[in-house]
C-alpha positions, 0 to 999 in steps of 0.5 A: 540217644539212638534211633533204635532206643528212641523207638523202643520206649513206645508201647501198644498203648492207644494213648501214653506220653514219652520223652523226645531227647535232645541231639536230633535237631533240625532247625527249631524242631526234631528231625522230621524222620524222628517224628514220622517213625515215632508215629509210625511205630505206634500206629504199628502196634494196632495193626494186623500182622496179616496185612502190610503197610501200603501207604503212610501220610505225615502232616508236620502241623508244628515244630516238635520239640524235645521233652514230653510229648503225648501219643494218641492213636486211633483205628479208623477202620479195620476191614477184612482187606484194608486198615486204615489208623490215624495217630497224633503227637501232642504237646501243650494241648496242640497237635503237633504231627497227625499221621495217616496209615493204610495196610493191605492184605496180598490178594489175588488180582487180574492186574499185575504192572511190576516193571519199577524205575530202575536205580541209576544212582552212580556209585558211592565211592564217586560221592561228596558226604555231607560235612559233619560240621556245626553248620549242618543239622544236628540229626545229619550226624547219626547218618552217612551221605554219598551225594552222587546225583545233583549238588550239594545244598546251597550249592547254586546247582540247578538240577531238578534231580538230587540224591545219592546213598545213604546209611545210619552211622550206629544202627545195625538192626534188621531194616524195619518202616521206622529206619527206612523213614528216618533214612529217607527223611534224612536227605534235605528237600530237593530244592536246597542245591538250587540256593547259593546260601542258607535258608531255612526249609522242611517238610509240610507234607510227606507220603510215602508208600511201599509196593512190596514189604521189606526184605527181611535180610536187610540191615540199618546199616546197609547202603540205601539208595535215594533220587528225588525229582523237583515237579514243580517248585515257586512262591516259597513251595516246592513239590517233589517226588523220590524213589528208593532203591536197597544195595541191590537196586530193588524198589522199596519205597515211592515218596512225595513231598510238599516242602517250604522254602525260605530262600 
């Protein structure tokens, strides 16, 4: 089932039941980028067209499983300038994912600081793809990668940076936040190249911010640039931040994650 087909199941209803498919596994759970995109799509139906998404935070409370799930949305506050909305994914009477979105209206301001980090990502032709083998998580087969910063997971590469280029293999639609969430989370945690053998790892919390609305000319099939930096890692946890650019080098998102690693 395509990423886009999964999202089209979702309706504007504040509470609804959807079916989560097989084929998007990430260890013992569904791929976090997919479940985050589901939460965003549900939240987005409750937002005003006059406000843009500024920040989106996800807490991966428990492994989300294929099968039926309940989506529940709450409008926390709707103001003239800012609206805040929460959503949950529920399975077996338990919250398995909690998300929170802040939307804000564009307005005049005396503060303007628009110099953004520049993409220094080597060309994708120089990159290494993730091998499409059974050892790799199911969801990775839906994406193309070219690793040009740092090293591949489980290769003992001690760089504090990890990234390169990414795109959907089989999607070709106008880009939206849901697709971007899938692409950004498709990258393994930046800690994994430090390991010399496979070990479980996953996102605990994730906040992603959007300086500007996405360019409507961009497509989900385009190549996008991603570089994550390890700020600190010890005791089985890592704290990372990342920048995401389109293929022209325009900054589209700033991401921060707390990740767990069992190795």
